[in-house]
N, C-alpha and C positions, 0 to 999 in steps of 0.2 A: 368826880373822882379824877385825880391827876396821874393815875397809873399810866406808865408809858409802855406801849407794845411796839417791838421792833419787828417788822416783817421781813422775810428773806428776800434776797435779790431776785428770786424767780417768782415772786408774787406779782404777776403781770396782769394788767387789764388790757385785754384784747377786744378789738371791734370785730364787726362782721367779716373783716378781711381774713381773720384767723380760720374762717370756715372754708376758705378757697384752696384749691390744691396747691401744694408747694411746688415751686420750681425745682428742677433737677440739675445738679452740678456733677460733671464727670471729671475723674482724676486717675492717674496711675503713679507708678514708682519711678518712672523715667523722666517726668517733667514736672516743673512747678507750675500750678495753676494759681494765678494771682486774683485775688478778690478785693475790690476797691469800694470803699464805703463813703458816704458823705460826711461822716464824723470818725474821729479816731476810734479804734477798736479798744474796748475795755476788757472784754471777756470773750473767748470762743471755745465751744465745747463739742466735741464729736461724740457720737453715740457709740462707736466701736473703735477699738485700738488699731485696726488696720487702716483707719482714716486718721491722718495727723493734720491739724491746722495750726501752723506756727504764726505768731504775731509778737510784736515787740512789747513785752511786759514792763520794761523799764521806761522807754521813751515811747509814748503812745503815738501810733501812726495809723494812717487812713487804710492801710491795707494789710492782708495776711496771705499766706502762701498754703495751698492745699496739696497734699500728696496722698496716695493710696496704694495698698497692697491688694491683691486679688482676695475677694471675700464677698460676704452678703451685703446688700444695700444697708445704708445706715442714714444718719441725719446730722445736720450742723446747726448749732444755735450760737448766734453772735449778738452781742450787746455793745453798743457803742456809748461814747462818753456822755451823750445827751439822753441816754436811757432808751433809745429806739432798739427794737428787738427784730432780728432778721433769722428766718429759719428756712432750711433747704434740705431736699432729699439728696443723699450722696450715693453715687454709683461708681463702680470700677469700670474703666474702659481701656483696653490696651492701646487703642489708637484715639488720639484726641483731635477734634476739629476746632476747639476753642481753648486758648490759654490765659485769656484775660476776661474778667467780668467787672463791669461797672454798674453799681447799684445807685439808685436815687432813693431818697427817703419814702417815696411812694411804695417802694418795695418792702418797707417794714410791715410786720404783722401787728404791731402794737408798741406800747411804751410801758416801761416799768411804772408802777403806781408809787408816786411820791410818798415818803414815809409819813409826813405830817398830814397829808391828806387822808391817808389810812387811818391815823390816830383819831382824827375827827370823825371819821365814818364809824369807827369802832367804839366810841365812847358810850353809846347807848348799850351796845352788847356787853361792854366791860362792867357797866353798872348793874346789869342783870346777873353777872357772875362775880358779883362783889365778894362773896364768901370765899370763892376759889382765889381771886386776886389777893385777898387779905392773907390766905395761907401762903402764896407764892412770896409775898412781900416779907412776911415774918420768917419763912424759911430761908429766903435769900439774905436777910439781915444776919441770921444765925451763921450762915456760911461766910459771910463778910467778916464776922467778928472772930471766927475760929482761926487757930493756927493751921497754916496749910503749907505743904512742901511744893516748891517750884519745880515744874516739869519741863518748861521751855522758855526761852528768852530770845528776843531779836532786838538789835539796835540799828537804826539807820538815821544818819544825819542828826545825831543827839536826841533821837526819839527812841524810848524803850517800850516794848510791849512784852509783858510777862503773863504766863499761864501757870496756874496752880493746879494741883491734883484735883480732878473732877470729883464731885460728890454725887453719888447715885442714891436716889431715895424715891421708892414708889415707881411711878411711871415717868419721872423727870430726872434730868442730868443738870447739875448746877455747876457752871463753869465760872470760877472766880479769876478775874484778870486785873492786871494793873498797867496803867499807861503813865509814863513819866516823861514829861517835856522838858529836857535839859538844854534846848535850843534857846535862842534869843527871840523867837517868833511864836506868837500864839498858834495853837493847832485847833482848827474848827473841823469837826467830824462831817464828812459826806456820808459815809456808811461804815459799819462793822459787820462783816458777814462771816459766818461760820459754815465750812463745807468739808466734806471728805474727799481725799485724794486717792485714786487707785492707780498704780503704775509701778515704774522701777526707777530707781535713782540713776541707772545707766543712760536712760533716755528721758530726760525731763519733759520734753515736748509731748511724750505719749501718756502723760498723766491724764486721767479723766476725773473731773470734779462733779461732785453732787451736792448742791446746797442743802443745808440743814435748816429747817424752820425753827426760828427763835420765838417762843411765845411770850417771854417777859424779860425786861431788862430792869435791873435794880441799881440805882445810884450811878447811872451813866450820865455824864455831863455832856452838852453839845459842844462845849469849848474846854480845851486844855490850855490855860494860860502858861506862858513861859515860866519855867521853874516849878510848874505844879505837878504833883504826883497824885493819882487818884485810883482807888480800887472800886471795882463794881462786879455785878454778877449777871451772867446770861443764863436763862433757864430754857432748856430744849427738851423735846421728847426723848425718852430713853433710847440710846443707841449704843452698839457695841462695834468696835473697829475689827475688821478681819485682818489677818496676818499681813496681807499685801496693802493695807490701807493706812493713811495718815489722816490726823485732824489738821485742818488748816484754818487760820483766822486772818482775815484781810481787813485792815484799817486804812481808810483813804481819807485824805484831806479835801474839804470842800474849796473849790476855787484855788487849788494849789497842786503841786506836783508830788507832794510827799505821800508815800504809800508803805505800809508795813505788812508783810506776809509771813506769819509764823506757822511753822509745821512742826507737828509732834506725833510720835508713835504712841504716846500715852504709856 
């Protein structure tokens, strides 16, 4: 069976190092604490809003800045461009004894599981669930062919990412999307992730993101050739956004710097 399953960014294979106690980082609201990593930071998430980890989302850099307000302990998860995952306990401290942290790759707790490796490992399981996969395929094809209202659109460097009105059916949500490559260069996908954002527009850095697991992708190509437009469907477990939440879709280029991040209140 050639069904493709796309796993979320946080489907991480961890070794025995993940069982070891996490290091603790201290921060406050008066000084920036700089965290340096061996590879550029791709994503950084704190577990509570009173801890903020700022990093360059447009031009990836090897460091991020940590600040904190008084409050309970939390945690920080950082993923670098090579898929290495770093995790730390965060604590507020009014007086800081260390303002810069330099991490080596040995400090990583694991690496993201490559998508194609996961597909190979899941083939046998998919075959055993053939009836369910056949339903997802037929339902996705129906969603793809149906007339849909656009709910969000983003354009960056002549690349377009469009989201249509989600379709809720049973325990799944069907997200119909479209990518148009109007640039003069082919676009090869590194990943396309879906997650929720919880925060306020007044302080973009305070957004907390939560990845949503994608259980099936229909008609998604690996490469969008220049001038090509293609629609596809992602199937996720049913979810409902809270009033303070947004849906975010992040599309990143493989071996390139182009990234699209679409946000919608639906």
